[in-house]
Backbone as CSV, one residue per row, in Angstrom:
resi,resn,N_x,N_y,N_z,CA_x,CA_y,CA_z,C_x,C_y,C_z
1,UNK,19.125,21.444,-39.241,18.136,21.355,-40.303,17.112,22.465,-40.201
2,UNK,16.666,22.757,-38.990,15.729,23.862,-38.809,16.388,25.164,-39.206
3,UNK,17.659,25.329,-38.751,18.355,26.577,-39.031,18.534,26.774,-40.520
4,UNK,18.679,25.710,-41.281,18.940,25.852,-42.707,17.755,26.428,-43.450
5,UNK,16.560,26.416,-42.828,15.365,26.941,-43.478,15.298,28.459,-43.410
6,UNK,16.030,29.067,-42.469,15.953,30.515,-42.284,16.657,31.224,-43.425
7,UNK,16.005,32.236,-44.044,16.643,32.984,-45.123,17.894,33.673,-44.630
8,UNK,18.833,33.864,-45.516,20.099,34.511,-45.169,19.828,35.902,-44.645
9,UNK,20.457,36.223,-43.514,20.322,37.548,-42.943,19.089,37.732,-42.092
10,UNK,18.208,36.737,-42.039,16.989,36.845,-41.242,17.042,35.910,-40.036
11,UNK,16.319,36.278,-39.020,16.149,35.430,-37.841,17.473,34.857,-37.353
12,UNK,18.435,35.752,-37.080,19.733,35.307,-36.566,19.549,34.541,-35.255
13,UNK,18.653,35.033,-34.403,18.388,34.354,-33.119,17.872,32.945,-33.346
14,UNK,16.829,32.844,-34.185,16.245,31.532,-34.431,17.230,30.576,-35.057
15,UNK,18.061,31.087,-35.984,19.031,30.224,-36.662,20.075,29.700,-35.698
16,UNK,20.660,30.606,-34.880,21.705,30.177,-33.952,21.145,29.241,-32.895
17,UNK,19.937,29.557,-32.385,19.340,28.712,-31.355,19.016,27.336,-31.906
18,UNK,18.494,27.307,-33.118,18.166,26.017,-33.711,19.420,25.182,-33.933
19,UNK,20.520,25.840,-34.338,21.777,25.100,-34.520,22.238,24.502,-33.193
20,UNK,22.150,25.272,-32.122,22.560,24.765,-30.806,21.672,23.619,-30.369
21,UNK,20.368,23.775,-30.612,19.445,22.719,-30.235,19.735,21.439,-30.995
22,UNK,20.047,21.563,-32.279,20.317,20.366,-33.080,21.579,19.651,-32.598
23,UNK,22.587,20.422,-32.148,23.815,19.814,-31.632,23.508,19.027,-30.370
24,UNK,22.732,19.648,-29.446,22.388,18.943,-28.215,21.571,17.703,-28.526
25,UNK,20.623,17.837,-29.466,19.762,16.715,-29.817,20.571,15.555,-30.378
26,UNK,21.532,15.856,-31.264,22.290,14.810,-31.912,23.376,14.225,-31.030
27,UNK,23.968,15.061,-30.173,25.119,14.616,-29.382,24.749,14.305,-27.939
28,UNK,23.479,14.481,-27.593,23.087,14.388,-26.183,23.525,13.123,-25.495
29,UNK,23.228,11.949,-26.045,23.500,10.700,-25.322,24.982,10.440,-25.136
30,UNK,25.799,10.372,-26.211,27.184,9.986,-26.027,28.089,11.092,-25.539
31,UNK,27.748,12.385,-25.846,28.703,13.448,-25.562,28.231,14.375,-24.452
32,UNK,26.994,14.849,-24.548,26.528,15.813,-23.559,26.258,15.145,-22.226
33,UNK,25.698,13.929,-22.259,25.239,13.286,-21.025,26.210,12.278,-20.460
34,UNK,27.430,12.228,-20.986,28.377,11.240,-20.487,28.598,11.437,-18.999
35,UNK,28.437,10.346,-18.220,28.685,10.384,-16.781,27.500,10.835,-15.955
36,UNK,26.382,11.182,-16.618,25.221,11.638,-15.880,24.417,10.458,-15.349
37,UNK,23.631,10.728,-14.314,22.734,9.705,-13.789,21.563,9.537,-14.740
38,UNK,20.786,8.453,-14.535,19.636,8.223,-15.411,18.623,9.353,-15.285
39,UNK,18.456,9.902,-14.068,17.516,10.996,-13.889,18.017,12.239,-14.615
40,UNK,19.330,12.503,-14.552,19.888,13.653,-15.243,19.775,13.500,-16.750
41,UNK,20.006,12.276,-17.227,19.886,12.032,-18.663,18.464,12.295,-19.122
42,UNK,17.486,11.845,-18.318,16.089,12.066,-18.668,15.775,13.553,-18.756
43,UNK,16.265,14.324,-17.804,16.019,15.757,-17.815,16.739,16.423,-18.986
44,UNK,17.970,15.970,-19.288,18.705,16.533,-20.410,18.002,16.241,-21.728
45,UNK,17.416,15.060,-21.814,16.696,14.718,-23.039,15.494,15.622,-23.215
46,UNK,14.775,15.901,-22.116,13.634,16.804,-22.209,14.087,18.190,-22.610
47,UNK,15.215,18.637,-22.049,15.725,19.956,-22.404,16.123,20.002,-23.869
48,UNK,16.735,18.936,-24.367,17.142,18.900,-25.771,15.930,19.005,-26.684
49,UNK,14.888,18.242,-26.379,13.675,18.332,-27.188,13.081,19.725,-27.103
50,UNK,13.158,20.312,-25.907,12.632,21.655,-25.748,13.403,22.670,-26.566
51,UNK,14.733,22.517,-26.624,15.542,23.435,-27.420,15.224,23.334,-28.896
52,UNK,14.978,22.127,-29.362,14.577,21.967,-30.765,13.274,22.704,-31.011
53,UNK,12.319,22.544,-30.089,11.043,23.240,-30.230,11.225,24.740,-30.160
54,UNK,12.146,25.203,-29.290,12.422,26.623,-29.178,12.977,27.173,-30.480
55,UNK,13.894,26.413,-31.113,14.430,26.847,-32.400,13.339,26.955,-33.440
56,UNK,12.436,25.965,-33.435,11.329,25.997,-34.384,10.421,27.185,-34.112
57,UNK,10.159,27.460,-32.831,9.294,28.580,-32.472,9.892,29.896,-32.934
58,UNK,11.202,30.053,-32.703,11.860,31.294,-33.101,11.817,31.475,-34.609
59,UNK,12.019,30.379,-35.341,12.005,30.464,-36.802,10.622,30.830,-37.309
60,UNK,9.582,30.140,-36.772,8.214,30.418,-37.217,7.831,31.854,-36.910
61,UNK,8.165,32.305,-35.697,7.808,33.669,-35.317,8.521,34.687,-36.183
62,UNK,9.813,34.441,-36.467,10.571,35.389,-37.282,10.042,35.439,-38.705
63,UNK,9.602,34.292,-39.225,9.037,34.260,-40.572,7.742,35.061,-40.623
64,UNK,6.926,34.894,-39.578,5.684,35.651,-39.539,5.957,37.148,-39.481
65,UNK,6.960,37.536,-38.722,7.323,38.947,-38.634,7.839,39.455,-39.973
66,UNK,8.688,38.658,-40.601,9.267,39.060,-41.879,8.211,39.199,-42.964
67,UNK,7.177,38.324,-42.912,6.151,38.319,-43.955,4.979,39.233,-43.612
68,UNK,5.135,40.052,-42.534,4.084,40.988,-42.120,2.767,40.281,-41.857
69,UNK,2.847,39.105,-41.246,1.646,38.337,-40.934,1.051,38.878,-39.655
70,UNK,-0.057,39.615,-39.759,-0.705,40.209,-38.596,-2.191,39.948,-38.666
71,UNK,-2.831,40.102,-37.519,-4.276,39.910,-37.469,-4.962,41.053,-38.202
72,UNK,-6.033,40.788,-38.942,-6.747,41.834,-39.665,-7.211,42.942,-38.735
73,UNK,-6.987,44.179,-39.153,-7.456,45.335,-38.402,-6.605,45.706,-37.214
74,UNK,-5.486,44.972,-36.965,-4.655,45.253,-35.788,-3.461,46.091,-36.179
75,UNK,-2.895,46.762,-35.185,-1.667,47.512,-35.417,-0.554,46.553,-35.765
76,UNK,0.157,46.860,-36.832,1.197,45.942,-37.313,2.260,45.697,-36.263
77,UNK,2.809,46.764,-35.685,3.910,46.593,-34.727,3.447,45.869,-33.477
78,UNK,2.276,46.289,-32.960,1.778,45.664,-31.736,1.431,44.209,-31.965
79,UNK,0.793,43.904,-33.104,0.400,42.527,-33.379,1.609,41.629,-33.531
80,UNK,2.632,42.147,-34.167,3.851,41.335,-34.310,4.455,41.006,-32.950
81,UNK,4.512,42.022,-32.073,5.086,41.778,-30.743,4.246,40.765,-29.973
82,UNK,2.924,40.954,-29.984,2.046,40.048,-29.256,2.128,38.637,-29.809
83,UNK,2.162,38.540,-31.147,2.212,37.225,-31.772,3.511,36.523,-31.426
84,UNK,4.616,37.244,-31.455,5.915,36.646,-31.151,5.945,36.145,-29.711
85,UNK,5.514,37.023,-28.780,5.549,36.640,-27.359,4.589,35.501,-27.068
86,UNK,3.356,35.628,-27.575,2.365,34.608,-27.299,2.670,33.294,-27.960
87,UNK,3.074,33.332,-29.215,3.349,32.093,-29.948,4.541,31.357,-29.401
88,UNK,5.619,32.079,-29.167,6.815,31.435,-28.618,6.542,30.924,-27.211
89,UNK,5.821,31.738,-26.410,5.521,31.300,-25.045,4.710,30.028,-25.018
90,UNK,3.726,29.938,-25.919,2.910,28.729,-25.963,3.724,27.515,-26.354
91,UNK,4.594,27.685,-27.350,5.419,26.563,-27.777,6.411,26.154,-26.699
92,UNK,6.958,27.144,-25.986,7.883,26.815,-24.901,7.166,26.059,-23.796
93,UNK,5.944,26.490,-23.487,5.183,25.788,-22.467,4.891,24.365,-22.871
94,UNK,4.518,24.180,-24.143,4.232,22.832,-24.629,5.474,21.975,-24.631
95,UNK,6.633,22.585,-24.861,7.889,21.839,-24.896,8.409,21.542,-23.507
96,UNK,7.835,22.191,-22.472,8.276,21.923,-21.107,9.460,22.756,-20.678
97,UNK,9.770,23.833,-21.472,10.915,24.677,-21.111,10.503,25.692,-20.062
98,UNK,9.365,26.346,-20.285,8.885,27.331,-19.337,7.886,26.662,-18.405
99,UNK,8.273,26.455,-17.179,7.390,25.862,-16.195,7.822,26.340,-14.827
100,UNK,6.863,26.601,-13.987,7.191,27.153,-12.682,7.780,26.103,-11.753
101,UNK,7.452,24.856,-11.968,8.009,23.784,-11.155,8.388,22.618,-12.053
102,UNK,9.617,22.202,-11.972,10.060,21.051,-12.753,9.777,19.800,-11.956
103,UNK,9.021,18.908,-12.559,8.500,17.762,-11.822,9.615,16.865,-11.293
104,UNK,9.390,16.310,-10.092,10.257,15.252,-9.595,10.026,14.006,-10.449
105,UNK,11.053,13.201,-10.596,10.952,11.971,-11.368,10.845,10.765,-10.442
106,UNK,10.172,9.721,-10.923,10.207,8.445,-10.219,11.596,7.845,-10.419
107,UNK,12.307,7.682,-9.320,13.665,7.164,-9.417,13.640,5.710,-9.887
108,UNK,14.361,5.375,-10.954,14.409,3.972,-11.363,15.155,3.135,-10.331
109,UNK,14.741,1.903,-10.176,15.451,1.012,-9.261,16.874,0.804,-9.751
110,UNK,17.850,0.768,-8.858,19.246,0.554,-9.266,19.595,-0.922,-9.458
111,UNK,18.584,-1.780,-9.496,18.792,-3.227,-9.657,17.485,-3.804,-10.193
112,UNK,17.487,-5.062,-10.564,16.290,-5.716,-11.093,15.257,-5.940,-9.987
113,UNK,14.007,-6.106,-10.368,12.936,-6.319,-9.399,13.191,-7.545,-8.516
114,UNK,13.821,-8.557,-9.080,14.036,-9.791,-8.313,15.413,-9.850,-7.657
115,UNK,16.154,-8.740,-7.702,17.541,-8.754,-7.221,17.650,-8.903,-5.709
116,UNK,16.576,-8.596,-4.982,16.643,-8.640,-3.516,16.048,-9.923,-2.942
117,UNK,15.660,-10.835,-3.803,15.151,-12.122,-3.312,16.280,-12.929,-2.685
118,UNK,16.020,-13.733,-1.694,14.703,-14.066,-1.137,14.208,-13.095,-0.057
119,UNK,15.008,-12.099,0.302,14.576,-11.203,1.385,13.314,-10.431,1.008
120,UNK,13.304,-9.853,-0.188,12.143,-9.109,-0.675,11.806,-9.660,-2.057
121,UNK,10.589,-10.099,-2.234,10.214,-10.791,-3.467,9.952,-9.830,-4.621
122,UNK,10.011,-10.372,-5.821,9.851,-9.593,-7.046,8.497,-8.886,-7.097
123,UNK,7.429,-9.601,-6.773,6.091,-9.009,-6.863,5.953,-7.794,-5.936
124,UNK,6.499,-7.905,-4.732,6.456,-6.777,-3.806,7.224,-5.585,-4.366
125,UNK,8.394,-5.839,-4.920,9.196,-4.755,-5.487,8.463,-4.068,-6.632
126,UNK,7.772,-4.831,-7.440,7.074,-4.258,-8.592,5.972,-3.300,-8.159
127,UNK,5.107,-3.748,-7.238,4.022,-2.829,-6.900,4.462,-1.780,-5.871
128,UNK,5.481,-2.078,-5.074,5.995,-1.089,-4.116,6.599,0.095,-4.868
129,UNK,7.433,-0.203,-5.851,8.075,0.862,-6.629,7.127,1.482,-7.653
130,UNK,6.518,0.652,-8.494,5.753,1.152,-9.640,4.403,1.739,-9.255
131,UNK,3.828,1.307,-8.155,2.517,1.799,-7.745,2.605,2.754,-6.557
132,UNK,3.084,2.251,-5.418,3.113,3.090,-4.213,4.071,4.270,-4.356
133,UNK,5.314,3.994,-4.683,6.286,5.078,-4.824,5.843,6.053,-5.911
134,UNK,5.385,5.523,-7.033,4.960,6.385,-8.133,3.803,7.285,-7.730
135,UNK,2.917,6.793,-6.878,1.797,7.608,-6.414,2.285,8.793,-5.591
136,UNK,3.274,8.568,-4.733,3.833,9.684,-3.960,4.435,10.739,-4.888
137,UNK,5.173,10.303,-5.893,5.794,11.237,-6.832,4.724,12.030,-7.581
138,UNK,3.700,11.331,-8.067,2.621,11.991,-8.799,1.920,13.035,-7.936
139,UNK,1.653,12.701,-6.703,0.898,13.608,-5.839,1.708,14.810,-5.381
140,UNK,2.998,14.659,-5.136,3.777,15.835,-4.759,3.962,16.753,-5.955
141,UNK,4.044,16.193,-7.154,4.120,17.041,-8.347,2.835,17.837,-8.532
142,UNK,1.691,17.225,-8.263,0.417,17.942,-8.349,0.380,19.081,-7.334
143,UNK,0.865,18.809,-6.141,0.851,19.830,-5.087,1.746,21.015,-5.425
144,UNK,2.773,20.781,-6.229,3.737,21.831,-6.558,3.431,22.539,-7.876
145,UNK,2.353,22.160,-8.546,2.027,22.807,-9.818,1.868,24.309,-9.616
146,UNK,2.561,25.087,-10.449,2.487,26.539,-10.361,3.284,27.150,-9.238
147,UNK,4.086,26.332,-8.542,4.875,26.833,-7.414,6.358,26.567,-7.645
148,UNK,7.168,27.282,-6.925,8.603,27.059,-7.001,8.950,25.723,-6.368
149,UNK,9.751,24.945,-7.067,10.106,23.608,-6.582,11.472,23.611,-5.921
150,UNK,11.532,23.253,-4.645,12.839,23.099,-4.004,13.422,21.738,-4.357
151,UNK,14.648,21.508,-3.972,15.195,20.157,-4.104,14.403,19.239,-3.188
152,UNK,14.426,17.955,-3.486,13.685,16.996,-2.671,14.172,17.022,-1.223
153,UNK,15.477,17.204,-1.037,16.023,17.273,0.318,15.524,18.518,1.044
154,UNK,15.531,19.664,0.375,15.068,20.905,1.000,13.589,20.836,1.367
155,UNK,12.825,20.123,0.566,11.391,19.998,0.808,11.093,19.369,2.168
156,UNK,11.987,18.491,2.645,11.722,17.741,3.872,11.654,18.632,5.115
157,UNK,12.472,19.646,5.147,12.605,20.442,6.370,11.270,21.024,6.829
158,UNK,10.515,21.592,5.917,9.262,22.254,6.286,8.034,21.446,5.856
159,UNK,8.219,20.177,5.568,7.113,19.370,5.029,5.928,19.282,5.991
160,UNK,6.178,19.130,7.263,5.081,19.005,8.227,4.279,20.302,8.279
161,UNK,4.984,21.444,8.316,4.308,22.731,8.381,3.619,23.091,7.060
162,UNK,4.113,22.548,5.954,3.579,22.910,4.637,2.277,22.206,4.299
163,UNK,1.945,21.136,5.014,0.664,20.485,4.802,0.769,19.029,4.413
164,UNK,-0.359,18.334,4.389,-0.370,16.879,4.170,0.285,16.422,2.878
165,UNK,0.080,17.134,1.778,0.669,16.690,0.509,2.190,16.696,0.581
166,UNK,2.757,17.732,1.189,4.207,17.824,1.326,4.721,16.775,2.307
167,UNK,3.994,16.619,3.393,4.417,15.694,4.441,4.313,14.238,3.980
168,UNK,3.163,13.888,3.408,2.925,12.492,3.034,3.567,12.126,1.701
169,UNK,3.296,12.917,0.663,3.811,12.583,-0.663,5.247,13.048,-0.856
170,UNK,5.582,14.226,-0.328,6.975,14.678,-0.400,7.876,13.800,0.445
171,UNK,7.388,13.470,1.649,8.143,12.558,2.504,8.243,11.176,1.891
172,UNK,7.119,10.688,1.336,7.126,9.368,0.718,8.063,9.265,-0.472
173,UNK,8.160,10.331,-1.241,9.083,10.333,-2.384,10.530,10.260,-1.905
174,UNK,10.871,11.105,-0.929,12.241,11.089,-0.399,12.561,9.751,0.258
175,UNK,11.659,9.273,1.120,11.937,8.051,1.876,12.162,6.855,0.963
176,UNK,11.378,6.760,-0.095,11.536,5.612,-0.994,12.788,5.721,-1.850
177,UNK,13.129,6.924,-2.291,14.418,7.085,-2.979,15.560,6.618,-2.085
178,UNK,15.502,7.055,-0.846,16.501,6.676,0.158,16.540,5.157,0.319
179,UNK,15.358,4.565,0.424,15.234,3.128,0.668,15.854,2.314,-0.459
180,UNK,15.531,2.647,-1.703,16.091,1.874,-2.827,17.612,2.004,-2.885
181,UNK,18.111,3.181,-2.543,19.551,3.413,-2.642,20.340,2.709,-1.548
182,UNK,19.705,2.442,-0.413,20.429,1.819,0.699,20.416,0.289,0.611
183,UNK,19.750,-0.258,-0.407,19.670,-1.704,-0.556,20.544,-2.181,-1.710
184,UNK,20.911,-3.458,-1.652,21.756,-4.045,-2.691,21.474,-5.544,-2.746
185,UNK,21.656,-6.156,-3.911,21.439,-7.603,-4.003,22.236,-8.364,-2.946
186,UNK,21.692,-9.469,-2.495,22.322,-10.267,-1.445,23.785,-10.558,-1.764
187,UNK,24.631,-10.297,-0.777,26.048,-10.583,-0.937,26.865,-9.476,-1.571
188,UNK,26.225,-8.350,-1.929,26.965,-7.274,-2.610,27.031,-5.987,-1.799
189,UNK,26.376,-5.968,-0.635,26.285,-4.722,0.123,27.488,-4.388,0.976
190,UNK,28.450,-5.312,1.079,29.646,-5.047,1.867,29.377,-5.059,3.356
191,UNK,30.324,-4.509,4.093,30.233,-4.453,5.553,30.361,-3.006,6.004
192,UNK,29.934,-2.733,7.220,30.067,-1.385,7.764,31.540,-1.001,7.816
193,UNK,31.821,0.253,7.489,33.197,0.747,7.574,33.672,0.661,9.021
194,UNK,34.972,0.697,9.206,35.509,0.603,10.570,35.021,1.759,11.431
195,UNK,34.893,2.947,10.846,34.413,4.101,11.614,32.957,3.914,12.022
196,UNK,32.129,3.442,11.102,30.722,3.216,11.428,30.579,2.057,12.411
197,UNK,31.331,0.991,12.202,31.261,-0.162,13.103,31.648,0.245,14.531
198,UNK,32.688,1.064,14.650,33.108,1.535,15.978,32.016,2.386,16.626
199,UNK,31.376,3.225,15.814,30.310,4.083,16.350,29.116,3.244,16.794
200,UNK,28.785,2.220,16.023,27.673,1.332,16.388,27.994,0.573,17.677
201,UNK,29.208,0.075,17.764,29.617,-0.642,18.975,29.581,0.282,20.195
202,UNK,30.029,1.513,19.985,30.048,2.461,21.097,28.654,2.863,21.543
203,UNK,27.727,2.980,20.594,26.380,3.436,20.932,25.462,2.320,21.412
204,UNK,25.679,1.090,20.894,24.709,0.019,21.156,25.319,-1.249,21.749
205,UNK,26.630,-1.310,21.854,27.289,-2.468,22.452,27.939,-3.370,21.431
206,UNK,27.220,-3.691,20.353,27.752,-4.529,19.284,26.814,-4.419,18.088
207,UNK,27.247,-4.926,16.933,26.391,-4.922,15.754,25.129,-5.748,16.001
208,UNK,25.273,-6.889,16.660,24.115,-7.730,16.930,23.138,-7.045,17.883
209,UNK,23.679,-6.366,18.901,22.809,-5.630,19.814,22.093,-4.490,19.087
210,UNK,22.815,-3.832,18.196,22.200,-2.761,17.410,21.031,-3.295,16.585
211,UNK,21.253,-4.401,15.874,20.187,-4.969,15.042,18.970,-5.348,15.883
212,UNK,19.209,-5.910,17.051,18.103,-6.306,17.925,17.304,-5.079,18.379
213,UNK,17.985,-3.996,18.713,17.308,-2.780,19.160,16.583,-2.104,18.001
214,UNK,17.172,-2.162,16.838,16.559,-1.583,15.641,15.267,-2.341,15.303
215,UNK,15.349,-3.674,15.345,14.163,-4.495,15.074,13.073,-4.262,16.115
216,UNK,13.473,-4.087,17.354,12.500,-3.833,18.417,11.770,-2.510,18.183
217,UNK,12.493,-1.517,17.675,11.883,-0.212,17.406,10.875,-0.285,16.272
218,UNK,11.047,-1.292,15.396,10.139,-1.439,14.268,9.049,-2.469,14.483
219,UNK,9.062,-3.133,15.609,8.049,-4.151,15.889,6.675,-3.510,16.002
220,UNK,5.611,-4.249,15.677,4.264,-3.677,15.727,3.904,-3.044,17.062
221,UNK,4.413,-3.592,18.164,4.097,-3.024,19.460,4.755,-1.672,19.696
222,UNK,5.892,-1.426,19.007,6.608,-0.160,19.177,6.204,0.861,18.116
223,UNK,6.125,0.424,16.881,5.678,1.292,15.795,4.379,0.727,15.275
224,UNK,3.302,1.084,15.976,1.987,0.565,15.620,1.527,1.182,14.309
225,UNK,1.024,0.350,13.401,0.585,0.860,12.114,1.759,1.105,11.188
226,UNK,1.612,2.077,10.282,2.615,2.315,9.240,3.694,3.277,9.705
227,UNK,4.877,3.114,9.155,5.953,4.034,9.493,7.312,3.526,9.076
228,UNK,8.336,4.111,9.669,9.731,3.805,9.341,10.549,3.712,10.619
229,UNK,11.626,2.947,10.557,12.623,2.887,11.628,13.919,3.424,11.050
230,UNK,14.618,4.244,11.833,15.794,4.943,11.311,16.998,4.811,12.248
231,UNK,18.157,4.836,11.652,19.395,5.094,12.370,19.834,6.480,11.937
232,UNK,19.951,7.390,12.899,20.281,8.778,12.561,21.544,9.231,13.289
233,UNK,22.161,10.238,12.706,23.234,10.972,13.379,22.584,12.225,13.949
234,UNK,22.593,12.359,15.274,21.883,13.477,15.895,22.742,14.735,15.915
235,UNK,22.251,15.771,16.572,22.938,17.065,16.581,24.300,16.999,17.259
236,UNK,24.523,15.968,18.069,25.812,15.799,18.744,26.710,14.791,18.023
237,UNK,26.323,14.423,16.801,27.055,13.441,15.997,27.059,12.047,16.628
238,UNK,26.018,11.768,17.405,25.855,10.449,17.999,24.834,9.638,17.206
239,UNK,25.032,8.320,17.190,24.069,7.450,16.526,22.888,7.174,17.445
240,UNK,21.668,7.299,16.879,20.443,7.092,17.645,19.459,6.317,16.776
241,UNK,18.741,5.374,17.382,17.650,4.684,16.699,16.358,5.426,17.011
242,UNK,15.573,5.701,15.979,14.291,6.368,16.174,13.292,5.811,15.169
243,UNK,12.031,6.144,15.342,11.025,5.732,14.366,10.050,6.873,14.132
244,UNK,9.406,6.848,12.968,8.472,7.906,12.598,7.194,7.287,12.033
245,UNK,6.067,7.956,12.203,4.818,7.442,11.636,4.690,7.782,10.157
246,UNK,3.927,6.974,9.466,3.551,7.252,8.083,4.768,7.531,7.202
247,UNK,4.812,8.694,6.514,5.968,9.004,5.675,6.819,10.131,6.249
248,UNK,6.727,10.345,7.550,7.617,11.307,8.205,9.040,10.761,8.203
249,UNK,10.004,11.668,8.323,11.400,11.251,8.467,12.120,12.216,9.394
250,UNK,13.295,11.852,9.881,13.982,12.653,10.897,14.496,14.011,10.417
251,UNK,14.396,14.283,9.119,14.831,15.579,8.588,13.767,16.658,8.771
252,UNK,12.546,16.263,9.075,11.428,17.197,9.143,11.396,17.935,10.476
253,UNK,11.252,19.246,10.401,11.075,20.026,11.626,9.780,19.613,12.312
254,UNK,9.839,19.364,13.622,8.661,18.986,14.374,8.343,17.504,14.332
255,UNK,9.261,16.697,13.818,9.004,15.266,13.690,8.924,14.587,15.055
256,UNK,8.102,13.565,15.130,8.037,12.729,16.331,9.338,11.930,16.444
257,UNK,9.858,11.788,17.639,11.093,11.034,17.823,12.312,11.927,17.762
258,UNK,13.444,11.347,17.427,14.713,12.073,17.419,15.009,12.635,16.035
259,UNK,15.138,13.958,15.913,15.535,14.516,14.620,17.012,14.268,14.363
260,UNK,17.383,14.275,13.116,18.785,14.061,12.775,18.935,13.734,11.311
261,UNK,20.120,13.329,10.949,20.408,12.959,9.557,20.316,11.443,9.436
262,UNK,19.394,10.942,8.629,19.249,9.488,8.515,20.369,8.868,7.687
263,UNK,20.852,7.718,8.147,21.855,6.981,7.378,21.381,5.559,7.075
264,UNK,20.284,5.153,7.701,19.694,3.835,7.478,18.211,3.935,7.818
265,UNK,17.369,3.320,7.000,15.942,3.370,7.276,15.233,2.130,6.764
266,UNK,14.321,1.597,7.554,13.553,0.420,7.149,12.081,0.790,7.033
267,UNK,11.512,0.538,5.875,10.098,0.788,5.618,9.283,-0.322,6.262
268,UNK,8.454,0.028,7.245,7.628,-0.992,7.893,6.144,-0.822,7.586
269,UNK,5.837,-0.132,6.493,4.481,-0.156,5.973,4.189,-1.579,5.500
270,UNK,2.928,-1.993,5.594,2.592,-3.354,5.174,2.872,-3.590,3.689
271,UNK,2.744,-2.542,2.876,2.983,-2.762,1.445,4.434,-3.140,1.150
272,UNK,5.324,-2.926,2.112,6.731,-3.269,1.912,7.015,-4.753,2.106
273,UNK,6.062,-5.474,2.711,6.390,-6.868,3.051,5.214,-7.840,3.039
274,UNK,3.966,-7.353,2.930,2.830,-8.218,3.230,2.650,-9.387,2.263
275,UNK,2.968,-9.222,0.994,2.787,-10.323,0.043,3.581,-11.568,0.452
276,UNK,4.757,-11.348,0.982,5.621,-12.475,1.352,5.489,-12.851,2.821
277,UNK,5.379,-11.858,3.696,5.453,-12.123,5.135,4.121,-11.992,5.859
278,UNK,3.086,-11.494,5.183,1.787,-11.255,5.804,1.941,-10.430,7.093
279,UNK,1.504,-10.949,8.224,1.541,-10.183,9.479,2.892,-10.281,10.188
280,UNK,3.850,-10.998,9.599,5.112,-11.273,10.300,6.163,-10.200,10.009
281,UNK,5.898,-9.011,10.469,6.847,-7.911,10.254,8.239,-8.221,10.819
282,UNK,8.356,-8.814,12.017,9.699,-9.122,12.540,10.510,-10.026,11.600
283,UNK,9.849,-10.983,10.940,10.571,-11.855,10.000,11.101,-11.054,8.814
284,UNK,10.285,-10.126,8.347,10.712,-9.247,7.249,11.935,-8.427,7.661
285,UNK,11.907,-7.865,8.848,13.026,-7.028,9.268,14.310,-7.842,9.426
286,UNK,14.204,-9.056,9.917,15.397,-9.900,10.042,15.989,-10.220,8.665
287,UNK,15.113,-10.529,7.702,15.585,-10.850,6.350,16.126,-9.616,5.641
288,UNK,15.596,-8.450,5.999,16.000,-7.189,5.362,17.488,-6.884,5.539
289,UNK,18.064,-7.289,6.650,19.489,-7.027,6.877,20.359,-7.631,5.781
290,UNK,19.911,-8.707,5.160,20.725,-9.380,4.140,20.872,-8.570,2.859
291,UNK,20.017,-7.547,2.691,20.102,-6.748,1.468,20.446,-5.284,1.753
292,UNK,20.872,-4.981,2.963,21.340,-3.625,3.275,22.690,-3.395,2.616
293,UNK,22.830,-2.258,1.961,24.124,-1.878,1.385,24.914,-1.098,2.438
294,UNK,25.748,-1.808,3.170,26.564,-1.132,4.182,27.581,-0.202,3.545
295,UNK,27.912,-0.446,2.292,28.788,0.497,1.581,28.117,1.864,1.476
296,UNK,26.834,1.860,1.118,26.106,3.128,1.015,25.889,3.754,2.391
297,UNK,25.504,2.945,3.357,25.260,3.462,4.704,26.535,4.079,5.280
298,UNK,27.656,3.435,5.062,28.941,3.956,5.564,29.278,5.295,4.911
299,UNK,28.997,5.410,3.618,29.244,6.669,2.916,28.346,7.774,3.458
300,UNK,27.076,7.458,3.665,26.160,8.456,4.235,26.570,8.840,5.652
301,UNK,27.105,7.894,6.411,27.544,8.197,7.771,28.690,9.208,7.751
302,UNK,29.636,9.023,6.855,30.745,9.980,6.722,30.207,11.369,6.401
303,UNK,29.255,11.434,5.466,28.668,12.723,5.110,27.912,13.340,6.287
304,UNK,27.193,12.492,7.028,26.397,13.006,8.148,27.269,13.613,9.225
305,UNK,28.427,13.051,9.455,29.351,13.618,10.443,29.791,15.030,10.056
306,UNK,29.747,15.296,8.736,30.095,16.621,8.232,28.854,17.508,8.058
307,UNK,27.700,17.000,8.520,26.479,17.784,8.446,25.724,17.689,7.145
308,UNK,26.063,16.724,6.303,25.435,16.584,4.991,24.465,15.419,4.985
309,UNK,23.202,15.693,4.648,22.186,14.649,4.581,22.132,14.036,3.182
310,UNK,21.701,12.792,3.070,21.564,12.176,1.742,20.594,12.968,0.873
311,UNK,21.008,13.277,-0.358,20.122,14.005,-1.276,18.936,13.147,-1.691
312,UNK,19.195,11.847,-1.854,18.150,10.886,-2.242,17.362,11.360,-3.452
313,UNK,18.059,11.938,-4.427,17.382,12.440,-5.613,17.545,11.539,-6.817
314,UNK,18.071,10.325,-6.593,18.207,9.374,-7.708,19.433,9.608,-8.545
């Protein structure tokens, strides 16, 4: 429709771009985005809207050039160039096409707020995801304004050296994405794969012994205050239990504890459990096992053996 407004023989760029934008806009959901994740669909939708705006910008600028629309007293050629560059650039910026850092998104939960009950209650899930997690996403996006944005996984490596915003909010964004993905409604998470089960038995004696040691690492006496407990694959491809303070994780250079590729992690911040369990963190950790997705953990374990860490990008 935008392209149809361009006079014949004029603004070939604007006409073709607008036609492409209209195709993406109209076909985006069923055809362009088929098979994409919700986060990818969201980004594709923003790009589609941006392309429509780009087509409009090109058409408006070309019309102004064609009609010799220039500022009074200015050089015609120079004013046209400046107007085209400035006008299109402003519209692209407003459309979100030209930006130095593309914002991270708050990952939507892969299940309903009440899907993890009775282990984790609906109210906790609502404010944990919508408030706490969202705050980490908002703050890391602020820290990255005007800067080149790495992938969320790449951000972790130098987060400690890069400063508090990267360490706390960048780490918090990654850790919570990871956390939501490793959980599943009660009875749907499956069992550890035979390879993972064998590795757990070899490293800790048995699955029950592993759980007991994992819970001990997350107990208030061991991880005082806020933090996480992790099962990682270390540099020797061995399974190790470790814990980190605050929003640190084992992917960060210089992290306290054992560095490695995380395949399981339990959030032991009070906001993860206090509404239901109050001061009883051990009770929360015992109930948490009922909603672990061993299918996901087993898949991450296979990847970790090959040196691949979870992207945790939603």
